[in-house]
C-alpha positions as CSV (number, residue, x, y, z in Angstrom):
1,X,-137.6,88.5,-75.1
2,X,-137.1,91.6,-77.2
3,X,-138.8,92.1,-80.6
4,X,-137.1,94.1,-83.3
5,X,-138.4,95.3,-86.7
6,X,-136.5,95.1,-90.0
7,X,-134.7,98.3,-89.3
8,X,-133.5,97.1,-85.9
9,X,-135.8,99.3,-83.8
10,X,-137.2,97.7,-80.7
11,X,-140.9,96.9,-80.9
12,X,-141.5,95.7,-77.4
13,X,-140.6,93.0,-74.8
14,X,-142.2,89.9,-73.3
15,X,-141.3,88.1,-70.1
16,X,-140.7,84.4,-70.7
17,X,-139.9,82.9,-67.3
18,X,-138.1,83.3,-64.0
19,X,-134.8,81.3,-63.7
20,X,-132.0,80.7,-61.2
21,X,-128.4,79.9,-61.9
22,X,-128.9,76.6,-60.0
23,X,-131.5,75.0,-62.1
24,X,-131.4,73.9,-65.8
25,X,-134.0,75.5,-68.1
26,X,-135.8,74.1,-71.0
27,X,-137.2,77.0,-73.0
28,X,-139.9,75.9,-75.3
29,X,-142.7,78.3,-75.8
30,X,-144.8,80.1,-78.4
31,X,-145.2,83.8,-78.2
32,X,-147.4,86.3,-80.0
33,X,-145.0,88.8,-81.6
34,X,-146.0,92.2,-82.9
35,X,-146.9,91.9,-86.7
36,X,-143.8,93.9,-87.8
37,X,-141.3,91.6,-85.9
38,X,-138.3,90.7,-88.0
39,X,-135.9,89.4,-85.2
40,X,-136.3,88.3,-81.6
41,X,-133.6,88.2,-78.9
42,X,-133.8,86.3,-75.6
43,X,-132.1,88.3,-72.8
44,X,-131.2,87.5,-69.2
45,X,-132.6,90.3,-67.0
46,X,-132.0,90.5,-63.2
47,X,-134.8,91.1,-60.7
48,X,-133.3,94.6,-60.3
49,X,-133.9,95.2,-64.1
50,X,-130.2,95.0,-65.2
51,X,-130.0,93.4,-68.6
52,X,-127.1,90.9,-68.7
53,X,-127.3,90.6,-72.5
54,X,-128.6,88.3,-75.1
55,X,-128.6,84.5,-74.7
56,X,-129.6,84.1,-78.3
57,X,-131.2,85.7,-81.3
58,X,-133.0,84.5,-84.4
59,X,-134.9,85.9,-87.4
60,X,-138.7,85.5,-87.6
61,X,-140.0,83.6,-90.6
62,X,-143.6,84.5,-91.5
63,X,-146.0,81.6,-91.6
64,X,-146.8,80.2,-95.0
65,X,-149.9,81.6,-96.6
66,X,-153.1,79.6,-96.3
67,X,-153.6,77.3,-99.3
68,X,-156.1,78.6,-101.8
69,X,-159.0,76.3,-102.7
70,X,-159.8,75.9,-106.4
71,X,-163.3,75.1,-107.5
72,X,-163.3,72.4,-110.1
73,X,-166.9,72.3,-111.0
74,X,-168.4,71.9,-114.5
């Protein structure tokens, strides 16, 4: 997985899992992205390090803010 900021600059990478062309894959995982991450891209990378390109990309939505608690005392 590759992490990109709003300007499209790469922020870093993370290895998700090893796969083979013979077995189906169910990719369902949570990752800790760098704080400035705007977009993530899942790539297929060979053992030799050759990047075969993106399998998919998506934009990162920031989590909703924590609810504020209101004091309703007299």
